[in-house]
C-alpha positions as CSV (number, residue, x, y, z in Angstrom):
1,M,-19.1,11.1,11.4
2,I,-16.6,8.9,13.1
3,K,-13.0,8.3,11.9
4,I,-11.4,4.9,12.2
5,T,-8.0,3.6,11.2
6,K,-6.7,0.2,10.3
7,S,-3.0,-0.7,9.9
8,I,-1.2,-3.4,7.9
9,E,2.6,-4.1,7.5
10,W,4.7,-5.8,4.9
11,E,8.3,-6.3,3.7
12,M,9.3,-5.1,0.3
13,G,12.4,-4.1,-1.7
14,H,12.8,-1.2,-4.2
15,R,15.3,1.1,-5.8
16,I,15.1,4.8,-6.7
17,P,17.1,4.8,-9.9
18,N,17.9,8.5,-10.2
19,H,18.7,9.1,-6.5
20,D,21.9,10.9,-5.7
21,S,22.5,8.8,-2.6
22,K,22.3,5.3,-1.2
23,C,18.6,4.7,-2.2
24,R,19.9,4.2,-5.8
25,N,21.0,0.7,-4.5
26,P,18.5,-2.1,-4.3
27,H,17.3,-2.3,-0.7
28,G,14.2,-3.1,1.4
29,H,12.0,-1.7,4.1
30,H,9.4,-2.8,6.6
31,Y,6.4,-0.8,5.3
32,K,3.4,0.1,7.3
33,L,0.1,1.5,6.0
34,D,-2.5,3.3,8.1
35,L,-5.9,3.6,6.3
36,S,-8.2,6.2,7.9
37,L,-11.9,6.0,7.0
38,S,-14.9,8.1,8.1
39,G,-18.6,7.5,7.9
40,P,-21.8,7.1,9.9
41,I,-22.1,4.5,12.6
42,D,-24.3,1.6,11.4
43,S,-27.5,1.9,13.3
44,N,-29.3,-1.0,11.6
45,E,-30.6,-3.1,14.6
46,G,-29.3,-6.7,14.4
47,S,-26.7,-5.9,11.6
48,S,-23.3,-7.6,12.0
49,S,-21.7,-4.2,11.9
50,E,-24.2,-2.4,14.2
51,G,-22.4,0.3,16.2
52,M,-19.5,0.4,13.7
53,V,-18.5,2.5,10.7
54,I,-17.3,-0.7,9.1
55,D,-16.0,-4.0,10.5
56,F,-12.2,-3.9,10.9
57,G,-12.2,-7.5,9.6
58,E,-13.7,-6.3,6.3
59,I,-11.1,-3.6,6.0
60,N,-8.4,-6.1,6.7
61,K,-9.7,-8.4,4.0
62,I,-9.5,-5.6,1.4
63,L,-6.1,-4.5,2.5
64,F,-4.6,-8.0,2.5
65,A,-6.1,-9.0,-0.8
66,T,-5.1,-5.8,-2.7
67,I,-1.9,-4.6,-1.0
68,H,-0.3,-7.0,1.6
69,N,-0.5,-10.3,-0.3
70,Y,0.5,-8.6,-3.6
71,L,3.5,-6.7,-2.2
72,D,4.8,-8.7,0.8
73,H,8.3,-10.0,0.3
74,G,8.3,-8.7,-3.3
75,F,10.6,-6.2,-5.1
76,M,8.9,-3.2,-6.7
77,I,10.6,-2.0,-9.9
78,Y,9.9,1.1,-12.0
79,D,9.3,-0.3,-15.5
80,H,11.8,2.2,-17.0
81,D,14.6,1.3,-14.6
82,E,17.0,-0.2,-17.2
83,V,19.3,-1.7,-14.6
84,M,16.7,-3.7,-12.7
85,C,14.7,-4.6,-15.8
86,S,17.8,-5.9,-17.5
87,F,18.7,-7.9,-14.4
88,F,15.4,-9.6,-14.2
89,K,15.2,-10.2,-18.0
90,N,18.7,-11.9,-17.8
91,H,17.9,-14.0,-14.8
92,D,15.3,-16.6,-13.9
93,S,12.6,-14.0,-12.8
94,E,10.1,-16.8,-12.1
95,N,12.0,-17.4,-8.8
96,F,11.5,-13.8,-7.7
97,K,8.4,-11.9,-6.7
98,V,8.8,-8.7,-8.8
99,I,6.1,-6.0,-9.0
100,F,6.6,-3.8,-12.1
101,V,5.1,-0.4,-11.8
102,S,4.8,2.7,-14.1
103,F,6.2,5.0,-11.4
104,I,9.4,5.4,-9.4
105,P,8.7,3.5,-6.2
106,T,9.1,6.3,-3.7
107,V,6.9,6.1,-0.6
108,E,4.9,9.1,-2.0
109,N,4.0,7.2,-5.1
110,I,3.4,3.9,-3.2
111,S,0.9,5.7,-1.0
112,Q,-1.1,6.9,-4.1
113,W,-0.8,3.4,-5.6
114,C,-2.3,1.9,-2.5
115,Y,-5.2,4.3,-2.7
116,D,-5.8,3.3,-6.3
117,Q,-5.9,-0.4,-5.3
118,I,-8.7,0.0,-2.7
119,V,-10.8,3.0,-3.7
120,Q,-13.4,1.0,-5.6
121,L,-13.7,-1.6,-2.8
122,I,-14.6,0.7,0.0
123,P,-18.4,1.1,0.5
124,H,-19.8,4.3,-1.1
125,N,-21.1,5.6,2.3
126,I,-17.6,5.5,3.7
127,N,-14.9,8.1,2.9
128,I,-11.2,7.4,2.6
129,E,-9.7,10.3,4.7
130,N,-6.0,9.4,4.5
131,I,-3.6,6.7,3.6
132,R,-0.3,7.0,5.4
133,V,2.6,4.7,4.3
134,Y,5.6,4.4,6.5
135,E,8.9,3.6,4.8
136,T,10.7,3.7,8.1
137,P,9.3,4.4,11.6
138,N,10.5,8.0,11.1
139,S,9.6,8.6,7.4
140,W,6.2,8.4,5.8
141,A,4.0,9.9,3.1
142,D,0.3,10.8,3.4
143,F,-2.1,10.5,0.5
144,T,-5.3,12.4,1.0
145,P,-7.9,12.1,-1.8
């Protein structure tokens, strides 16, 4: 088995409603995701992915379609966050990219959410080893299925 990793990055805002410190305020981050996969090297002679576990371009398409394009320059809101939900209900929310989720948008929960978005799209002969989501260059969460 060989292990490979593909990274993507996006900008997104969030708020941790019950936090005792500054993360209670609406703010944003430059997120980075590292997706590590393992599997056999394709040995099918003449195959487009011969010599690869999976083409990085295919991984990139999955990650952009399900995560990057959905989250980039958006604001993720816990659907029970009364402050933020009230704000967007009382303002023209059509002018904002808002992602409502059923969890508090911590980096830990976001990493699991990312897994949930891609798990069915990865070929069955390839394993998701780890999803690492960086909230800052020095702070991240790992989700290991």
